[in-house]
C-alpha positions in Angstrom: -2.9 22.4 19.0 -6.3 20.7 17.8 -7.0 16.9 16.0 -7.0 18.2 12.7 -3.1 20.0 13.2 -2.0 17.2 15.2 -2.8 14.3 12.3 -1.8 17.4 9.7 1.6 17.3 11.3 2.3 13.6 11.4 1.2 12.9 7.6 2.8 15.9 6.6 6.2 14.5 8.1 5.5 11.1 6.4 4.8 9.5 10.0 2.5 6.4 10.8 0.2 6.8 13.9 2.0 3.6 15.7 5.5 6.3 15.2 3.9 9.2 16.7 2.6 6.7 19.8 6.5 6.1 20.1 7.9 9.6 19.4 5.2 10.9 22.2 4.8 7.7 24.3 1.6 6.6 24.3 -0.6 4.3 22.7 -1.4 4.3 18.8 -4.6 3.7 19.5 -4.7 6.9 21.7 -2.9 8.8 18.8 -5.4 7.8 16.4 -8.6 8.6 18.9 -7.0 11.7 19.4 -7.3 12.3 15.5 -10.9 11.6 15.0 -11.5 13.9 18.2 -12.6 11.5 20.2 -10.2 11.8 23.3 -8.5 15.1 24.4 -4.4 15.9 23.5 -2.6 15.2 27.0 0.2 18.1 28.3 2.5 15.0 28.1 1.7 14.5 24.2 1.5 17.9 23.3 4.9 18.9 24.7 6.7 15.2 22.8 5.1 16.6 19.5 6.4 19.9 20.8 9.9 18.9 21.0 10.5 16.5 17.9 8.7 18.8 15.5 9.8 22.3 16.5 7.5 25.3 17.2 8.6 26.8 14.4 7.4 24.0 12.3 4.1 23.7 14.1 3.3 27.1 13.5 4.1 26.9 10.1 1.6 24.3 10.7 -1.0 26.0 12.1 -0.9 29.0 9.9 -1.3 26.9 6.7 -4.4 25.1 8.6 -6.2 28.8 8.6 -5.1 30.0 5.2 -6.8 26.7 3.8 -9.8 25.7 6.0 -12.0 26.3 3.5 -10.5 24.0 1.0 -10.4 21.3 2.6 -7.2 19.2 4.4 
């Protein structure tokens, strides 16, 4: 999971950075830094996102991003 995927998943579900921070147990500032590629995504955040949104939804988002890469998300 990379920053673009994390941000896409969050925005596609209409969740704020603060809400995603609550879900993952980290600060909203850290979520912001991750989305800006200033910090790496920890295993804890990956697991929390996977548990909350589900592997299938994340996979679908990843495919969508890959198929639309040149269109700009």
